[in-house]
SENUTOR-644301 format. One line per field, with one value per atom (N, C-alpha, C): x, y, z; atom name. Coordinates in Angstrom, 3 decimals. Example, Ala and Ser with C-alpha at 12.3 -4.5 7.8 and 13.67 -1.06 7.14 Angstrom:
residues 2
xx c(13.190;12.300;13.200;12.850;13.670;12.900)
yy c(-5.690;-4.500;-3.300;-2.250;-1.060;0.030)
zz c(7.800;7.800;7.800;7.080;7.140;7.870)
a c(N;CA;C;N;CA;C)
//
This chain:
residues 259
xx c(-60.264;-60.837;-59.951;-60.071;-58.721;-58.809;-57.556;-57.398;-58.269;-58.648;-60.025;-61.163;-61.651;-62.956;-63.580;-64.526;-65.446;-65.945;-66.111;-66.625;-68.237;-68.790;-70.541;-71.015;-70.697;-71.120;-70.404;-70.747;-70.131;-71.329;-71.307;-71.348;-71.244;-72.485;-72.307;-72.575;-71.527;-72.110;-72.838;-73.572;-74.326;-74.345;-73.949;-73.819;-74.888;-75.585;-76.582;-77.661;-78.126;-78.938;-80.462;-80.426;-81.996;-82.956;-82.480;-83.460;-82.870;-83.098;-82.560;-81.840;-80.726;-79.552;-79.146;-78.824;-78.402;-79.700;-80.581;-81.825;-81.994;-81.682;-82.151;-81.018;-79.714;-78.549;-78.901;-79.432;-79.459;-80.625;-81.490;-82.172;-81.553;-81.412;-80.813;-79.833;-78.778;-77.847;-78.261;-79.064;-80.026;-80.739;-81.462;-81.939;-80.891;-79.996;-78.766;-77.959;-78.279;-77.732;-77.270;-76.669;-75.442;-76.337;-75.704;-76.022;-75.971;-76.633;-76.745;-76.852;-75.650;-75.558;-76.126;-76.993;-77.510;-76.998;-76.268;-76.029;-76.255;-77.132;-77.386;-78.017;-78.120;-78.670;-80.291;-80.685;-82.472;-82.721;-82.052;-82.236;-83.538;-84.690;-86.009;-86.577;-86.165;-85.783;-85.065;-84.170;-83.096;-84.347;-84.812;-85.505;-86.736;-87.240;-88.156;-87.735;-86.629;-86.161;-85.595;-84.840;-84.407;-85.335;-86.579;-88.157;-88.560;-88.581;-88.422;-87.706;-86.538;-85.285;-85.625;-85.840;-86.098;-87.365;-88.184;-89.792;-89.360;-88.375;-88.243;-87.200;-86.807;-86.003;-84.382;-84.072;-82.701;-82.381;-81.047;-80.604;-80.204;-80.457;-80.072;-79.754;-78.644;-78.268;-78.686;-79.112;-79.314;-78.308;-77.401;-77.062;-76.509;-77.121;-76.619;-75.266;-75.242;-73.860;-73.886;-72.864;-72.769;-71.045;-71.177;-69.774;-69.112;-69.310;-68.927;-68.203;-68.094;-68.128;-67.263;-65.817;-65.301;-65.636;-65.970;-66.282;-67.283;-68.422;-69.840;-69.175;-68.408;-67.891;-67.107;-66.166;-65.669;-66.565;-67.320;-68.167;-69.405;-69.895;-70.401;-69.924;-68.689;-67.922;-67.579;-67.593;-67.588;-68.713;-69.693;-71.137;-71.430;-71.455;-71.868;-71.076;-69.970;-69.271;-69.525;-69.742;-69.998;-71.340;-72.501;-73.860;-73.695;-72.938;-72.674;-71.412;-70.412;-69.237;-68.671;-67.174;-66.297;-66.924;-66.778;-67.511;-66.574;-67.520;-66.770;-67.037;-68.146;-68.761;-68.631;-68.042;-68.794;-68.982;-70.392;-70.610;-70.719;-69.850;-69.788;-71.004;-71.881;-72.881;-73.266;-73.060;-73.332;-73.042;-73.932;-73.446;-74.730;-74.333;-75.426;-75.208;-76.231;-76.127;-77.042;-76.680;-77.767;-77.194;-77.825;-77.750;-77.265;-76.887;-75.962;-75.006;-74.723;-73.399;-72.208;-71.254;-69.810;-69.482;-69.455;-68.765;-70.047;-70.937;-72.403;-72.471;-71.847;-72.117;-71.340;-71.532;-71.142;-70.039;-69.118;-67.554;-67.835;-68.379;-68.466;-69.605;-70.776;-71.598;-70.592;-69.800;-68.802;-68.252;-67.645;-66.511;-67.111;-68.529;-69.149;-69.791;-70.126;-70.691;-69.241;-68.474;-66.760;-66.332;-66.443;-66.103;-67.085;-68.553;-68.684;-68.925;-68.514;-68.257;-66.978;-66.192;-64.759;-64.276;-64.233;-63.508;-64.581;-65.573;-66.582;-66.183;-66.227;-65.522;-64.621;-63.043;-61.993;-62.007;-62.736;-63.183;-63.610;-64.688;-65.149;-63.963;-62.943;-62.242;-61.315;-60.996;-59.919;-59.896;-61.758;-62.367;-62.378;-62.727;-63.103;-62.039;-61.477;-60.448;-59.601;-58.608;-57.703;-57.760;-59.185;-59.458;-59.507;-59.967;-60.169;-58.991;-57.669;-56.647;-56.196;-56.002;-55.697;-55.935;-57.636;-57.881;-58.075;-57.377;-57.055;-58.086;-59.281;-60.019;-61.386;-62.054;-63.394;-63.162;-64.453;-65.179;-65.018;-64.733;-65.553;-65.550;-67.071;-67.817;-68.124;-67.387;-67.445;-68.675;-69.683;-71.029;-70.604;-70.367;-69.910;-71.197;-70.856;-72.049;-71.224;-72.195;-71.531;-70.896;-71.131;-70.116;-69.016;-68.508;-66.981;-66.605;-67.332;-66.366;-67.476;-68.484;-69.434;-69.997;-69.155;-69.401;-70.579;-71.443;-72.822;-73.250;-73.486;-73.288;-74.411;-73.906;-74.767;-75.210;-73.445;-73.763;-72.558;-71.169;-69.459;-69.355;-69.892;-69.253;-69.633;-70.552;-70.955;-70.321;-70.197;-68.651;-67.506;-67.134;-65.570;-65.479;-66.946;-66.566;-66.658;-67.360;-66.953;-66.014;-65.516;-64.107;-62.742;-63.131;-62.316;-62.175;-63.531;-63.555;-63.329;-63.521;-62.742;-61.361;-60.686;-59.279;-59.023;-59.415;-59.217;-59.351;-60.564;-60.724;-59.721;-59.543;-58.092;-56.804;-56.458;-55.341;-55.416;-56.507;-56.654;-56.704;-57.397;-56.997;-55.868;-54.808;-53.203;-52.471;-53.188;-52.396;-52.776;-54.250;-54.698;-54.331;-53.727;-53.643;-52.683;-53.531;-52.372;-52.763;-53.762;-54.385;-55.166;-56.004;-57.114;-58.399;-58.011;-59.542;-59.450;-60.445;-60.985;-61.743;-61.194;-61.565;-62.406;-63.843;-64.557;-65.396;-65.757;-66.033;-67.036;-68.587;-70.350;-70.504;-70.585;-70.855;-72.381;-73.375;-74.275;-74.912;-75.536;-76.055;-77.566;-78.244;-79.249;-80.008;-80.705;-80.769;-82.212;-83.490;-84.788;-84.577;-83.867;-83.608;-83.929;-83.644;-84.104;-83.380;-81.879;-81.638;-82.055;-81.936;-82.462;-84.045;-84.824;-86.150;-86.755;-85.190;-85.487;-85.409;-84.895;-84.739;-86.050;-85.950;-86.955;-87.530;-88.563;-89.369;-88.579;-88.419;-87.864;-86.542;-85.932;-83.969;-84.156;-84.631;-84.549;-84.967;-86.148;-86.088;-84.928;-84.286;-83.512;-82.509;-81.768;-80.651;-80.644;-81.721;-82.110;-81.624;-82.522;-82.735;-81.302;-80.019;-78.758;-78.378;-78.863;-78.170;-78.298;-79.566;-79.896;-79.221;-79.029;-78.403;-76.986;-76.267;-74.982;-75.046;-75.962;-75.858;-75.766;-76.054;-75.627;-77.067;-78.042;-79.601;-79.865;-79.769;-79.529;-81.436;-81.828;-83.148;-83.512;-85.029;-85.377;-85.415;-84.798;-85.291;-84.111;-84.741;-83.697;-83.815;-82.748;-82.717;-83.724;-83.708;-84.559;-83.299;-83.494;-82.341;-81.815;-82.715;-82.479;-81.709;-81.803;-80.506;-78.957;-79.302;-77.789;-77.248;-78.273;-77.926;-77.791;-78.562;-78.524;-76.767;-76.303;-74.786;-73.916;-74.250;-73.169;-73.381;-74.539;-74.254;-73.617;-73.690;-72.937;-71.383;-70.848;-69.500;-69.363;-69.939;-69.555;-69.828;-70.454;-70.640;-69.857;-68.926;-67.791;-66.831;-66.873;-65.858;-64.391;-63.874;-62.502;-61.844;-60.739;-60.032;-60.403;-61.575;-62.190;-62.311;-61.573;-62.294;-62.574;-63.921;-64.985;-64.383;-63.436;-62.641;-63.817;-64.542;-65.900;-66.829;-68.175;-69.332;-69.661;-70.487;-70.847;-72.584;-73.352;-74.942;-75.824;-76.044;-77.009;-78.317;-79.549;-80.341;-80.643;-81.479;-81.927;-82.567;-82.282;-83.400;-84.563;-85.392;-87.044;-86.853;-87.459;-87.442;-87.773;-87.653;-87.959;-89.068;-89.756;-90.787;-90.211;-90.585;-90.008;-90.816;-89.363;-89.946;-90.939)
yy c(9.828;10.707;11.155;11.290;12.034;13.249;14.134;15.402;15.884;15.643;15.661;15.662;14.784;14.924;15.429;16.118;17.005;16.371;16.607;15.775;15.865;14.905;14.570;16.003;16.509;17.657;18.790;20.164;21.293;22.542;22.825;23.827;25.347;25.938;27.352;28.387;29.617;30.877;31.576;31.981;33.441;34.621;35.531;37.111;37.912;38.833;39.660;38.693;37.662;36.725;36.760;38.261;38.963;38.607;39.315;39.232;39.337;39.508;39.063;38.733;38.660;37.861;37.100;37.465;36.511;35.380;35.785;35.148;33.969;34.233;33.140;32.276;32.527;31.926;30.570;31.171;30.411;29.328;29.707;28.379;27.816;28.121;27.305;26.357;27.113;25.975;25.090;25.136;24.242;23.169;23.604;22.308;21.683;22.093;21.655;20.512;20.539;19.958;20.521;21.481;22.553;23.037;22.607;22.913;24.762;25.418;27.091;27.960;28.581;29.597;31.053;31.631;32.941;33.980;34.989;35.942;37.790;38.401;39.794;40.359;41.483;42.406;42.297;41.964;41.502;40.193;39.583;38.512;37.881;38.489;38.180;37.720;38.216;37.616;36.631;36.460;35.245;34.156;34.420;33.204;32.544;33.600;33.077;32.413;32.630;32.076;30.627;30.468;29.482;28.276;29.028;28.034;27.088;28.461;27.535;26.436;27.044;25.474;24.537;24.719;23.478;22.885;23.276;22.270;21.880;22.180;21.593;20.368;20.075;19.306;19.650;21.031;21.408;21.603;22.296;22.479;24.055;24.826;26.372;26.771;27.828;28.424;29.801;30.841;32.018;32.917;33.958;34.795;35.852;37.183;38.570;38.695;39.534;39.864;41.226;41.665;43.273;43.427;43.054;43.218;44.460;45.312;46.632;46.486;45.301;45.284;43.730;44.158;43.247;41.923;42.453;41.462;40.675;41.080;40.761;39.544;40.084;38.817;37.919;37.786;36.858;35.841;36.940;36.018;35.099;35.471;35.118;33.633;33.747;32.804;31.487;31.765;30.883;30.243;30.969;30.361;29.709;29.889;29.265;27.779;27.590;26.890;25.947;26.412;25.510;24.728;25.559;24.740;23.939;24.422;23.220;22.594;22.655;22.403;23.058;22.581;23.166;24.052;25.256;26.005;25.748;25.105;24.602;25.789;26.580;27.362;28.790;29.845;31.233;31.758;32.721;33.607;34.828;36.022;37.342;37.707;38.587;39.259;40.323;40.710;41.851;43.448;44.239;45.554;46.249;47.872;48.742;49.572;50.452;51.196;52.313;53.721;54.641;55.954;56.603;57.576;58.819;59.507;60.938;60.932;62.424;62.998;63.129;62.438;62.099;63.070;64.350;65.414;66.090;65.805;66.252;65.161;64.092;62.716;62.706;63.086;62.925;62.202;62.506;61.224;60.235;60.678;59.483;58.606;58.878;57.821;57.206;58.034;57.279;56.045;56.562;55.445;54.435;54.488;53.390;52.451;52.996;51.924;51.419;52.150;51.482;50.266;50.811;49.649;48.484;48.460;47.323;46.338;47.020;45.892;45.836;46.461;45.878;45.537;46.595;45.848;44.905;45.077;43.898;42.298;42.577;41.162;40.415;41.332;41.155;40.434;40.874;40.692;39.504;38.994;38.000;36.686;37.017;36.513;36.086;36.984;36.661;35.749;36.035;34.990;33.516;33.147;31.757;31.084;32.223;31.100;30.712;31.401;30.491;28.938;28.772;27.380;26.763;27.478;26.650;26.242;27.278;26.735;25.901;25.571;24.266;23.245;23.198;22.179;21.257;22.550;22.421;22.364;22.482;22.661;23.948;24.305;25.320;26.437;26.688;27.644;29.281;30.234;31.450;32.497;32.695;33.460;34.872;35.832;37.544;37.510;38.360;38.487;40.196;40.165;41.640;42.091;43.385;43.712;43.926;44.408;44.684;46.223;46.650;48.240;48.107;47.055;47.124;47.061;46.677;47.073;48.024;48.381;49.337;50.378;51.365;52.094;53.094;52.975;53.727;55.522;56.132;57.635;57.408;58.362;58.474;57.561;56.786;55.467;55.085;56.211;55.936;55.214;55.254;54.700;53.204;52.827;51.581;50.583;51.763;51.220;51.314;52.218;52.139;50.925;50.299;49.575;47.985;48.126;46.410;46.539;47.511;47.705;47.041;47.697;47.168;45.821;45.478;43.804;42.900;43.186;42.483;42.364;43.710;43.529;42.511;42.897;41.789;40.318;39.846;38.863;37.982;39.194;38.641;38.360;39.399;38.935;37.664;37.360;36.247;34.592;35.010;33.537;33.476;34.447;34.022;33.834;34.224;33.950;32.552;32.266;31.101;29.691;29.943;29.234;27.526;26.412;25.643;25.217;26.123;25.066;24.536;24.520;23.592;24.827;26.099;27.005;28.220;27.681;28.305;30.088;30.975;32.254;32.317;33.154;32.825;34.359;35.158;36.154;35.767;36.047;35.853;37.764;38.277;39.467;39.699;39.637;40.115;41.760;41.399;42.724;43.344;44.259;44.894;43.598;43.652;42.446;42.837;42.412;43.318;42.542;43.509;42.710;43.963;43.889;44.818;45.979;45.920;47.221;47.998;49.365;50.621;50.889;49.819;50.018;50.781;51.576;52.798;53.615;53.730;55.211;55.987;57.101;58.240;57.690;57.842;57.423;58.401;59.607;60.665;60.265;60.042;59.550;58.639;57.313;56.335;56.585;57.442;57.522;58.259;59.454;59.876;59.210;58.330;57.743;56.752;56.051;55.170;55.755;56.982;57.743;57.924;58.233;58.391;57.235;56.341;54.493;54.912;55.305;55.541;56.315;57.493;58.804;58.275;57.428;57.022;55.559;54.796;53.620;52.970;52.450;51.417;51.085;50.760;50.510;50.210;48.611;48.876;48.247;47.782;47.248;47.314;46.948;47.043;45.958;44.846;43.655;43.711;43.188;43.152;41.320;40.962;39.521;39.274;37.729;37.621;37.051;37.382;36.806;35.762;34.633;33.368;32.806;34.046;33.416;33.577;34.647;34.729;33.790;33.615;32.185;30.914;30.445;29.242;29.457;30.435;30.908;30.481;30.939;30.773;29.465;28.575;27.441;26.438;26.983;26.354;26.548;27.303;28.070;26.895;27.039;25.924;24.368;23.838;22.912;22.084;23.003;22.481;21.455;20.152;19.533;19.946;19.154;19.553;19.045;20.022;20.271;20.840;22.007;23.056;24.237;25.464;26.786;27.321;27.515;28.749;30.161;30.935;32.302;32.913;33.417;34.514;34.035;34.249;34.077;35.241;35.846;37.163;36.889;37.751;37.273;38.229;38.304;39.566;39.024;40.140;39.925;39.658;39.028;38.502;39.632;40.608;41.432;40.311;41.747;41.029;40.757;39.719;38.889;40.434;40.672;41.584;40.997;42.089;41.492;40.974;40.106;39.721;40.742;41.615;42.311;42.213)
zz c(45.469;44.671;43.839;42.760;41.754;41.793;41.568;41.979;41.043;39.833;38.882;39.055;40.202;40.606;41.333;41.174;41.988;42.994;44.164;45.823;45.274;45.916;45.568;46.116;47.332;48.041;47.963;47.005;46.616;47.407;48.755;49.129;48.452;48.425;47.443;48.255;48.378;48.761;47.420;47.889;47.332;47.826;47.667;47.727;47.010;47.773;47.262;46.788;47.582;47.587;47.609;48.439;48.712;47.262;46.084;44.941;43.556;42.536;41.173;41.098;40.174;39.968;41.377;42.450;43.442;43.590;44.154;44.460;43.242;42.431;41.192;40.906;41.588;41.595;42.510;43.292;44.525;44.388;43.849;43.583;42.430;40.881;39.960;41.021;41.699;42.120;43.375;44.104;44.703;43.904;42.710;42.081;41.252;41.117;40.884;42.150;43.043;44.313;44.931;45.079;45.922;47.441;48.244;49.527;49.024;49.798;49.160;50.470;50.703;51.870;51.049;51.880;51.079;52.025;51.505;52.161;51.576;52.709;52.149;53.452;53.295;54.835;54.682;53.580;53.761;54.259;55.444;55.601;55.703;55.658;55.640;54.558;53.442;52.067;51.731;52.446;52.185;52.964;54.161;54.715;53.671;53.226;52.394;51.422;50.900;49.688;50.302;51.577;51.800;51.985;52.244;52.836;51.680;50.198;49.010;48.721;49.157;48.573;49.198;50.413;51.503;51.222;51.034;50.245;49.192;48.085;46.955;47.515;48.466;48.892;49.084;48.591;48.897;50.545;50.108;51.360;51.730;52.097;52.418;53.945;54.277;55.288;55.028;55.843;55.696;56.935;56.758;57.789;57.241;57.912;57.131;56.979;56.161;55.530;54.627;55.417;54.687;54.373;52.967;52.336;52.667;53.639;53.491;54.640;55.615;56.944;57.187;57.136;57.638;58.598;59.592;60.938;60.078;59.626;59.059;57.960;57.024;56.222;57.305;57.820;58.603;59.263;59.629;60.700;59.904;58.542;57.377;57.201;56.838;56.092;57.610;58.933;59.853;60.191;59.826;60.255;58.959;57.667;56.961;56.616;57.192;56.708;57.938;59.412;60.409;60.113;59.021;59.090;57.375;56.632;55.491;55.078;55.956;55.390;54.943;53.947;53.559;52.001;51.909;50.904;49.675;48.458;47.204;46.190;46.463;45.226;46.040;45.499;45.593;44.813;44.632;43.586;44.248;43.915;44.314;43.280;43.967;43.094;43.766;44.719;45.845;44.673;44.530;44.052;44.200;43.994;43.897;42.738;42.338;41.250;41.484;41.379;41.532;40.657;39.949;38.757;39.203;38.522;38.429;38.011;37.848;36.396;37.809;36.937;38.010;38.827;38.295;38.909;39.905;39.910;40.916;41.836;41.858;42.830;43.873;45.386;46.616;46.692;47.017;46.722;47.947;49.231;50.049;49.161;48.386;47.952;46.859;46.073;45.177;45.624;46.892;47.676;48.177;48.632;49.461;47.820;46.973;45.647;45.209;45.463;44.897;46.045;47.236;48.606;48.304;48.155;47.998;46.742;45.335;44.481;44.132;44.966;44.979;45.873;46.723;48.693;48.690;48.551;49.360;48.627;47.407;46.555;47.506;47.262;47.911;49.405;50.371;51.893;51.742;50.662;50.382;50.479;48.854;48.484;49.933;50.572;51.711;52.372;52.702;53.796;53.100;52.218;51.706;50.591;49.733;48.888;49.882;50.623;51.134;51.227;51.732;52.528;51.105;49.874;48.552;48.112;48.267;47.927;48.763;50.064;50.811;50.265;49.773;49.090;47.627;47.399;45.736;45.013;45.186;44.142;44.908;43.630;43.985;42.997;42.688;42.030;42.381;42.116;42.662;41.136;41.405;40.424;39.952;39.561;39.746;38.786;39.761;38.670;38.347;37.097;36.827;36.130;34.952;34.048;32.556;31.488;30.179;30.251;31.646;31.792;31.899;32.368;32.262;31.444;29.893;28.872;27.722;28.509;27.415;28.285;29.209;29.933;30.115;31.163;30.354;31.071;30.864;31.553;32.489;33.647;34.347;35.612;35.713;36.349;36.716;36.687;36.716;37.479;38.923;39.795;39.414;38.862;38.895;37.997;36.729;35.548;36.428;36.896;37.472;38.549;39.203;40.327;39.029;38.099;37.908;36.458;36.044;35.775;36.954;37.603;39.005;38.956;39.165;39.524;38.704;37.161;36.426;36.465;36.551;36.875;37.670;39.273;39.935;39.904;39.507;38.387;37.832;36.751;35.645;36.010;37.066;37.709;38.881;39.653;40.444;39.640;38.271;37.028;37.114;36.604;36.626;37.870;39.169;40.520;40.580;40.609;41.006;39.860;38.767;37.469;38.803;38.259;38.739;40.228;40.955;42.327;42.596;41.258;41.402;41.579;41.907;42.032;40.598;40.372;39.155;39.410;39.118;39.045;37.620;37.802;36.460;36.654;34.940;35.328;34.439;35.103;34.165;33.939;32.730;32.350;31.762;32.520;32.138;31.586;30.073;29.873;30.745;29.959;30.857;31.349;32.813;33.463;34.414;34.348;35.247;36.043;37.473;38.759;40.096;40.693;42.234;41.912;41.100;41.189;40.253;40.497;39.683;40.162;40.734;41.561;42.261;42.736;43.824;43.144;41.715;41.022;40.890;41.001;40.447;38.887;38.706;37.432;36.431;37.166;35.946;35.511;36.703;36.336;35.952;35.787;34.690;33.759;32.928;31.755;31.195;32.300;31.685;30.875;32.282;31.948;30.530;30.758;29.695;28.042;28.123;27.149;26.632;27.939;27.238;26.980;27.316;26.555;25.405;24.683;23.203;22.847;22.970;22.715;22.323;23.236;23.022;22.198;21.650;21.259;21.911;23.143;24.132;24.453;23.803;24.016;22.788;21.813;20.635;20.472;21.804;21.406;23.055;23.231;24.687;25.238;24.523;25.398;26.813;27.906;28.962;29.080;29.884;30.366;31.759;32.024;33.145;34.183;35.266;36.389;36.215;35.936;35.605;34.819;33.300;32.816;32.723;33.634;33.987;35.351;36.092;37.008;36.319;35.164;34.359;33.778;33.554;32.938;34.152;35.253;36.529;36.773;36.685;36.977;35.959;34.848;33.617;33.980;34.351;35.002;36.118;36.783;38.221;37.864;36.577;36.689;35.922;34.888;34.090;35.015;34.054;34.973;35.070;36.100;36.166;34.889;34.702;33.477;32.630;32.844;31.734;32.830;32.244;33.145;31.452;32.338;31.591;31.966;31.585;31.969;32.366;30.756;30.971;29.893;30.773;29.692;29.703;28.388;28.204;27.869;28.675;28.618;27.932;26.948;26.301;25.950;26.309;25.723;24.522;23.665;22.538;21.792;20.460;20.128;19.504;19.991;19.142;17.624;17.430;15.784;15.084;14.147;12.804;12.159;11.712;10.464;9.275;8.459;7.210;6.475;5.672;4.680;3.621)
a c(N;CA;C;N;CA;C;N;CA;C;N;CA;C;N;CA;C;N;CA;C;N;CA;C;N;CA;C;N;CA;C;N;CA;C;N;CA;C;N;CA;C;N;CA;C;N;CA;C;N;CA;C;N;CA;C;N;CA;C;N;CA;C;N;CA;C;N;CA;C;N;CA;C;N;CA;C;N;CA;C;N;CA;C;N;CA;C;N;CA;C;N;CA;C;N;CA;C;N;CA;C;N;CA;C;N;CA;C;N;CA;C;N;CA;C;N;CA;C;N;CA;C;N;CA;C;N;CA;C;N;CA;C;N;CA;C;N;CA;C;N;CA;C;N;CA;C;N;CA;C;N;CA;C;N;CA;C;N;CA;C;N;CA;C;N;CA;C;N;CA;C;N;CA;C;N;CA;C;N;CA;C;N;CA;C;N;CA;C;N;CA;C;N;CA;C;N;CA;C;N;CA;C;N;CA;C;N;CA;C;N;CA;C;N;CA;C;N;CA;C;N;CA;C;N;CA;C;N;CA;C;N;CA;C;N;CA;C;N;CA;C;N;CA;C;N;CA;C;N;CA;C;N;CA;C;N;CA;C;N;CA;C;N;CA;C;N;CA;C;N;CA;C;N;CA;C;N;CA;C;N;CA;C;N;CA;C;N;CA;C;N;CA;C;N;CA;C;N;CA;C;N;CA;C;N;CA;C;N;CA;C;N;CA;C;N;CA;C;N;CA;C;N;CA;C;N;CA;C;N;CA;C;N;CA;C;N;CA;C;N;CA;C;N;CA;C;N;CA;C;N;CA;C;N;CA;C;N;CA;C;N;CA;C;N;CA;C;N;CA;C;N;CA;C;N;CA;C;N;CA;C;N;CA;C;N;CA;C;N;CA;C;N;CA;C;N;CA;C;N;CA;C;N;CA;C;N;CA;C;N;CA;C;N;CA;C;N;CA;C;N;CA;C;N;CA;C;N;CA;C;N;CA;C;N;CA;C;N;CA;C;N;CA;C;N;CA;C;N;CA;C;N;CA;C;N;CA;C;N;CA;C;N;CA;C;N;CA;C;N;CA;C;N;CA;C;N;CA;C;N;CA;C;N;CA;C;N;CA;C;N;CA;C;N;CA;C;N;CA;C;N;CA;C;N;CA;C;N;CA;C;N;CA;C;N;CA;C;N;CA;C;N;CA;C;N;CA;C;N;CA;C;N;CA;C;N;CA;C;N;CA;C;N;CA;C;N;CA;C;N;CA;C;N;CA;C;N;CA;C;N;CA;C;N;CA;C;N;CA;C;N;CA;C;N;CA;C;N;CA;C;N;CA;C;N;CA;C;N;CA;C;N;CA;C;N;CA;C;N;CA;C;N;CA;C;N;CA;C;N;CA;C;N;CA;C;N;CA;C;N;CA;C;N;CA;C;N;CA;C;N;CA;C;N;CA;C;N;CA;C;N;CA;C;N;CA;C;N;CA;C;N;CA;C;N;CA;C;N;CA;C;N;CA;C;N;CA;C;N;CA;C;N;CA;C;N;CA;C;N;CA;C;N;CA;C;N;CA;C;N;CA;C;N;CA;C;N;CA;C;N;CA;C;N;CA;C;N;CA;C;N;CA;C;N;CA;C;N;CA;C;N;CA;C;N;CA;C;N;CA;C;N;CA;C;N;CA;C;N;CA;C;N;CA;C;N;CA;C;N;CA;C;N;CA;C;N;CA;C;N;CA;C;N;CA;C;N;CA;C;N;CA;C;N;CA;C;N;CA;C;N;CA;C;N;CA;C;N;CA;C;N;CA;C;N;CA;C;N;CA;C;N;CA;C;N;CA;C;N;CA;C;N;CA;C;N;CA;C;N;CA;C;N;CA;C;N;CA;C;N;CA;C;N;CA;C;N;CA;C;N;CA;C;N;CA;C;N;CA;C;N;CA;C;N;CA;C;N;CA;C;N;CA;C;N;CA;C;N;CA;C;N;CA;C;N;CA;C;N;CA;C;N;CA;C;N;CA;C;N;CA;C;N;CA;C;N;CA;C;N;CA;C;N;CA;C)
//
C-alpha cells in the first residue's frame, strides 16, 4: 500500500452518538462502509442505532463513554479497538448547551460544560491520535458551531467552549502537518438536534428572541442533522493528498416570493 492509499477498512469512532448530529454521522459513515464505534452515556439509544446499522449490513460497536472521565475515555478507546481494529477516523462531536446569563450562571456548571467541550475532546485526542500518528494516517474531525465565530448571547459557556475547541483544532492542524493525520473542523449553523430540547419553553423562546435582536437569526430555517453528517463524511472521504481543513454548513434561507 502506497503512503497515499487509504486502507480498505477504516473503523470510525463517533462521540455523542446517541442522538442528533452524532447519530446521523454514525449512520452516514456506516452506509459509506466504515465500521462504526458509538460512544455516549445513553448506551441504550446507541444500541438501537447499532441494530439499525447491522440490519443494513454494517458493523457497529457500542460502549459507554463519558468524556469528562479520563478512565472512561481510555477504557472506551481500548474496547472499540479490540472490537473493530485500529481506529482510522475520530469524530469528536459530544457537547452540551444550557441557557443562562453569564454573570448569573453557576461557575461549576460553566466549568462542566467547558470540560466536556474542550478537555473532553483532548482526552479523546490523547487516547486515539498517537496511534494514528504512529501509523502515519487518520482523520480527526471536530464538530464545532457557528458560535465559534458568531457568539450568541445567553449561552456563553457553549460559545467559549467552541472557540476553545477550534483553537485546539487549528493548533493541531499545524502540529500534525506531515504526519499523515488530518485534523479538520466542521462548523454547523443552527441544527435540529437533541441539544436544547430540555430547555423550558419560555427560556428557549427568550434566547431565540435575543438571536433575532442581535441579528444572529437571519431566517427561521434550521439544518437537519443528516446535512452535517454528510459534510463530515465528505471530509473523511477526501482522498489522500487533500485536506479539507474547515467546512461551514449553514441552513439555506427560504425562497423569497417573486416581486
